[in-house]
Every structure is written in structure tokens, then in C-alpha cells.
N, C-alpha and C positions, 0 to 999 in steps of 0.2 A: 426586739421589743421587750419591754419590761411588763411587770404586773399591772401598772397603772398607765404608764406613758407609752404611746404608740409612735408611729412615724411623724405625727404632727401634734404632739402634746398629749395631755391627759384629757380624754374626751368621754362624755357619757351623759345620760339624762340627768338634768339638774336636780340635786337633792335625792337622787336614787343611786346612780353609780358614782357621780361626782358631787360631793356634798360640801356644805359650808365648812365643815370640820376639816375636810381635805384642803380647802383653800387656805384656811387659817394656819394649818400646820405647814403647808408649803411656804407661806410667808414667814413663819417662825424660823424655818430652816434656812431660807435664803438670807434673811436678815442676820442670822448668827454666822452663817458660812462666810459671807463676804465681809462681815463686820468684825472679824477677829483681830484685824490689824489696823483698820481704819473705819471711818464712818461710812456705812453702806448707803448707796444711792441707787434707787430703782425707778424706772419709768413704767407706768401702767396705762394701757389702752384697752378699750372694750368695744364690742359691737352693740347692736340695738336690741338684743334679746332682753326680755324682762329680767331674767336671772343674772344678767351681766352686772347689774348694779349691786346685787347681793354679793356676788363673788368679788367685786371690786372692794367692797367694804371689808369683807373677810380677809382678803389678801393684805389690804392696807393695815388692818388691825394686827395681823400676825407679824408683818414686817416692822411696824413701828414698835410693837411690844418687844422685838428683838433688838431695837435700837436703830433701825434703818430709816432713812428719809425717803419719802415716796413722792413722786411727781406725777400727777394725774393728767393724762392727755385727753381723758373723757372719751366720747365716741369718736373713734378714728380707725384707721386701717392698720393691718399687721405691718406692711412695709413702712408706714410712718413711724411706728415704734422702733423698728430696726434702724431707720434713718437717724432718729434722735439719739439712740444710745451709741450708734457708730460714729456720729460726727461731733458730738459734744463731749467735753471732758468729764471724767470722774464717774460716769455711769457704770455700775458693776454688771447690771443686767437689765433686760426689759421683759415685761410680761404682757401678753395679749390675751384677753378673755374673749374667746370666740369658738364656735364649733363649725366655722367655715360655711360649707354648703348644707349642713345638717338642718333639720327642722328646728323651730324656735325652742322646743322643750329640751333639746340637748344644749350642752355648752362645753367649753373646753378651756384649758389653761396651757398656752404656748409660752415657753421660756426661751429667751434669746440671751446669748452671752454679750459681753461688752463690745464686741465687734459687729453686733447686729445679726449674728448667725444663729442657727438652731443650737441650743445648748449641748455641750459635750456629753456623751453617754456616761462618762465617769461621774459627772455631777448629778445627772438624772438617777443613776444607780444609788447615789448617796441619799437623794431625796426619797427614793422608794424605801430605803432602809429606815429612814426617819419616820415615814408614814406607817411602817409596819412595827414601830416601837422597838427596833433593833439598835437604836442609839439613845443615849441619855437625852432627856428633855433639855432643849436649849434654854440657857439662863434668861431670865427676864431683865430687860433694861430698867433702870430706876433713875429718878430725879432728872438731871439735865441730859442724861444719856438716852432717855426715851425719844424715839423718832417722831417726826411730824410729817404731815401731808401738805403738799403745795399744789395749787391749781396751776397747770402748765399747758393750757391751751395754746400758748405761744409756740410751743414745740411743734404742734400740729400745723400751725400757720406757717412756720418756717419751712416745713416740708412742702406745703402747697407752693410756696415761693420757689423752692428748689425745682419742683416739677416744671413750673412755668419757664425756668431758665433753660431747660433741656430742649425746648422746641427750636428747630432750625429755621422755621418759616411761620408767618402768620397763617391762621386757619380761616381768615376772612373769605367769605363766599362759600365755605363748606358747611353743608347741612349735616349735623352729626346727632345721632340718637344715642342716648345713654340709658341703660337699664340698671338702676342702682340696687336692685334686689331688696329694697327696704332695709338695707344694711349699712355698713360703715361708709361706703362710697357716697352716700347721700350728703355727707358733710364736706366732701372734697371735690368730687369729679366735675360737677357743673361749674364750680368756681374756676377751675383750671381751664376748661374749654372756653368759658366766657371770656376769661382774661386773654386768651390767645385769639379771640376774634371770631370764633365759630358761631354759627347759628345753631344753638344747642336746644335739643328737644329731649326732655327727661321723663321717664316713666318709673313707677315703683320707687319713689323717693319720699314716701310718707310713712315711716316706720311707726308702729304702735306697740312694739314689744312682742307681738305674736305673729306678725306677718312677714318676718324675714324669710327669704327664699321660697315663700309660698306662691307657687305658679309664676315665678319670675326669676330673673337673674340668669347666671351662666348655666344652671342646670335645667332651666325651662326656657330655652332660647327661642322657642316658637312664638313667644309673646313679642320679642324684639323683631323677629322676622316679619311678622304681620305689620308691626308699627313702621318699620323702614319702608316697606312697600306702599302702605297706605299714604304715607307722608312724603314719598319720593325723596328719601334722604340719600346722601352720598355714602354713608357708612353708619354702622351701629356697633356699640360695644356693650357687652353685658358682663357684670361682675358677680362674684359670690359674696357671701355674708361679710367677710373681712377684707374683701377686695385685693386678695393676693393672686387672684387668677382673672383672666379675661378671655371671653369668647367673642369673636367679631361676626358681623353680618355684612355681606357686601351689598352694593347698590341694587342688586337683583333679588335680594332676600335670601341668598344662599349662606349657609353656616360656614364660617372660617374658624376651624378649631385650632388647638395648639400646634398640631403638626403643620398645618398650612401656614400658621403664623411663623413658625421656625423657618420654613422655606422662604417666605417673603422677606423676613429680616435677615436670614442667613445669606441669601444670594446678594442682597443689597450691601451687607457689610463686607462681603468678599469683594464686590465691585469697588467699594470705597477704601479697601485696604485695612478694614477694621477687624476682620476675622483672622487674628494673628496666627493661630495654629492651623487655620483652614479646616477646623473641625467644629461640629455642633454636637452638644451632649443631649441625648434623648433617653427615654426609658424603654423598657421591654414592651410597653404598650403602644409605642408609636407604630404607625401603619407602614406596611411594605411599600405602599405608594410613595411615601416620603423618602425612603431610602433609594428607591429607583430614581426619583427626581434629583436627589442629591448626587447620585452617581453621574447623571447626565450633566450636572452643573460643576462637576469636579470638586465637590465638597465632601470631606470625610465626616465620620460620625462615631460617637461612643454610645454604648447602651448600658444603662444602670438599672438597678431595682427601682420599682415604682416609689415615688416620693421626691418632692423637690429638694429635700434634705440630701438625698444621695446624688442628685444632679449637681447641686452646688458643691458638694465635697469633691466630685470628679473635676469640676471646673476649677476649683481652687488648687487642687493638686497638680493639674496639668496646664494651668494658665489659659483655659478656654474662655472665650468672651460671650458665648451664647449657648443657652441650654434651656430645656423645659420639658413639659409634659403635654400629652394630647388634651388633657383636661383644662389646659389654659394657664398653668403655672409657667411663666416664662421669666428667665433670669438673664439680665444684662449685667454681667459682673463688673463692668466699668462703672456702673451707676448705682447698683443695689446689691445687697447680700441675700435677698429673698426674692421669690416671685412677687411681682408688682403689677396688678391689673391696669392701673391708670397709666403707669409708665409704659406698659406694653401698648396701650392705645396710642400714646404719643409717638412711639417708634413706628407704628403702622402708618400713622398720619404722615410722618416724615417720608417714608418710602413712597406713599401715594403722591405727595406734593413734589418731591424731588424728581421722580420718574414721570410725573404728569400722566399717570394711568389710574383707572379705577381699580378697586380691590379685586374685582372679578377677573381682570386681565392678569394681575400679579400672581394669582393662585392657579391659573390655567395649567401650568406644567405638572402640577401634582394630581395624578390620577389615583384616587383613593380606592383601595380594595374594599369590597363590602366587609363589614365587621359587625359581629353580634357579640354583645357582652351581657351576661346574665349573672345577677348576684343571688347567691343561695345562703340563707341564714342557717347556720349549723350549730350543733352542740359544742363541738371542739374543732377549732380551725386546724391545729396540727394533726389530729387524728384523721380528719377528713382528707386533708392534703396528702398525708403519707400512707393512706390505705393502699396496700398492694394492688387490690383490684381496680381502684381508681387510677393508679399509676399505669397499670397495664392497659387500661382503656385509653388513656391519654397517649401512650406510645402507639397504640393501634391507629388512632386518629391522625397523629403526626405522620405516620408512614403513608397513610392514604392520601394526605394532602400533598406530600412531597414538596417540591419547590414552588408550587402554585398556591400556597397558603401556609398558615401556621396556627397552632393552638397554644394557649397560655392559661394555666390554672394556677391561681395564687391566692394567698390569704390577704384580706383587707388589712391595712395597717391601722385603721381607725374604727372599724365596726366588726361585729361577730359574723363576718361573711366570707364565703369562698367565692371568688370571681372567676367565671369561666368565659374565656374569650376565644373566638375563632375568626380568622380572616380567610376568605376563599373567593372563588370566581363569582359566586352568587350568594345572595342572602339566604336562599333556600338551603344551599349546602351548609352555610354557617349555622343556621338554626338546627339542621339535622345533627350535626356533630356536637353542638353545645348541649342539645337535649339528650344526646347519647351519654354524655358525661354525667349530666344531672340525674339521669335514670339510675346510673350505678350508685351515685351518692345516696339516692333515695332507697334503693334496695338494701344498701348496707346500713341503713338507719342513722345516717349522719344529719339529715335535714331536720331542722327544728320547726315545728308548726308555728304559723303566725299567731 
């Protein structure tokens, strides 16, 4: 990770850690970098945060000042930006303005390459050098070389059409709940499910600039659980702010997280001959219960660092077809180059319809180990993570758990947090060991007061 960019872009509180000047300078650099030999062409999408409009203007100003042409997708999802730059000619890169599941006052700038993938680290490093003034100022375009902006809502609409074509059956007679998190999905998800014939029930689809992710969406799944049960729906899907992740709820109101989704889709793809390498890519955060279920199903797996970026890199390198995170970033490499929450919903619907089974039955083989994850705000992530006393305590807990559990202590890629996670035979044991680690962090002075 760099000084500004983490595993999922440049993220921070709007006009505090991530400012308009940052956005303008990023635009200036990208317009110059890609425009050295040809006219640079960039697609920009944004979520519903109030500050997203401000950052859109700043990025556009920087890009056009460097001579780039900008195509505005307006409020849309991260995977739709990836789709547009991947499938249309001449786009040098794509930019999504979003802080994903973070509160409204945060925002972020995600940069995708011309293949719709997370931008290469070599380019990110150059952007950071430019932001720090370690490179000459990019020349300003003049006269006919100044770039222009174009309304490109048509690109978003083409993505909607693409999603609709991926369904294998009509959703007629299915009662589906959607929690759009007052974010990007509100522009797309209902249109897709309505077009496929579902009886669609939607909550949290009235964004006002400050209510994105507020007690809703994939990080507050209890809202959708309650809604599915009250309205006796067949299934529910909750998205995050930029709709690149999905968490499902079965007809009984149970949460179906990314691990269970990987099992449902992985076993189905194996049955259909679509899991070409017979492996699913996971991260180190996936539950032991998922691996035991995969073992019984005869499916192999890979483990990467946390971040859909690393999952996709592994998939690309090894030609794996399915991968994802417990948090709901699921990647179907045949259809997308990023996690895509709405696409994930469609693939779950496909399994339910083709197998003629409710989601609760499809997830039964996965017996999830109790898992407790606590986030600790620290002064310095590397210092806290590498403290010898902290490491010693982690090793002590790992030895005590043995083969009946595991501990993971890692740095957040997007926030100033250390994440402490334990899986064990009971929640009580998990809490005991997590608190044991946090106690050492506190004694050593790493924890930053709220």
C-alpha cells in the first residue's frame, strides 16, 4: 500500500484526508500520462454521497485541463464503470468516486485500467509521486487540445442490458427483496429484476447525499432480514454503497454471506462443468466451515490476502472462474473483472431456479464456525502489527486453538485499523482470545482514543 492509495483506491474523509486538490491533481496526471501519444479517454462514475459531485467536477477539470476527454456515467456502480471501459474501444481508464461501505462523509477515488481491472501498482506509484510534487507539473492543454466532458448515461444503460442478458430463466413468481443502501444500486438493481419478471420489493433506495450505508445495505443486513421475513419473500439481496458487493438473505431470514455464496455458486458451477480448474479463490478471512464444505464437495481452493484486488489477480494468473471475499465481493471472471453485487444476485437466482431449491437448502452443507472480528483504531498500523509482544500473544493464541480454530491479526487496507479475528468452537472462546490480543495492543499504547 502507498501513502495515499490502499487496496481499494484513495479513501478518506472528504476535504480532510481526500481533498478537491487531490482529485484535480489525479485528473491532471492521468490526462497527461495517457495523453502523451493519443487523445486520452476516461469514464467516470460516482455514488450518491454529497461530495461525489464535487470530486467528479474536480477530476473532470484536471483531466480536461490535461487534454483528456471525459465520459460521465453519473450515479452508477463500480462494476458498471469496469464494464464500460472493458467492452468499449479507446478508453484508457475508468474512475469510480466512492468510499464503498464507509459513511457518507468519507469518499474515495478508485482507478481502473483499460481492461476494467484495478490499476497497476506501477501507475499508482507514479500518481503518488505526482501528488507529492516529485514530478514536474503536467503541461496544460490549449486551444483545440483542451478536453471536453460528455454525458454518457448510455454506458450505464448498456450495462443494465448486459446484466439482463445473463439470466438463464425468468424470475416470474419469485418475490425478491433488494436493499440498495441508498447508494449506486438504486439506479440499476430494480430495473434489472423488474425486467426479468420478479416481484421486486425495494428498501433504502431514496438517497439524499448523507444517508448512504446508514443503517442499511450489506453492512447492516438486519434491516433486510426483518423485511424478508415480514413480507414472506423468497430471497433478499443487500448491496454496499457502490454495489460491488452483495450479501444475501434466505427465505427464513438467515444471512448468506460471501463464504456461503461461494459455496452455492462453486458447487453449482462444478456440477455444470463451469469450474474449469476445480478451484475457488478465497481470502484468509474465509471461514473454516467453507473449506470443510469444499473438501466434502471435492472442490479445491486458494487463499489470498484480503482485498478483491488480490483475489482477481490470483484468478487471472491461474484461470480460475470464481473467487471472492466473506464480505460479499464475488468475482465471476467469465463475466466481470471486479466484484459485482447485482451480478452475484443474478447468479444466486440462477442456482435457485435451476436446482428448484430455496436458498436455505442450498447453504445447508456449510457449517460456519463462530467468528468474532473486532476493529481497533491505532496510531500506526505497521507498529501495532509488528510489535514483538503482540506477535508473541498471537502465537500463543494460535497454539491454544490448534486445529479447532484460528486467529488472524491484520492491517485494514482502507482505514487506520488493526483487525483482530478469531474462529473457534464457541463465540465465548472467540471473544476471549480477541480481547486477549486487544489487551496487549492497549497495554503497549497502540490504540488511538476515539
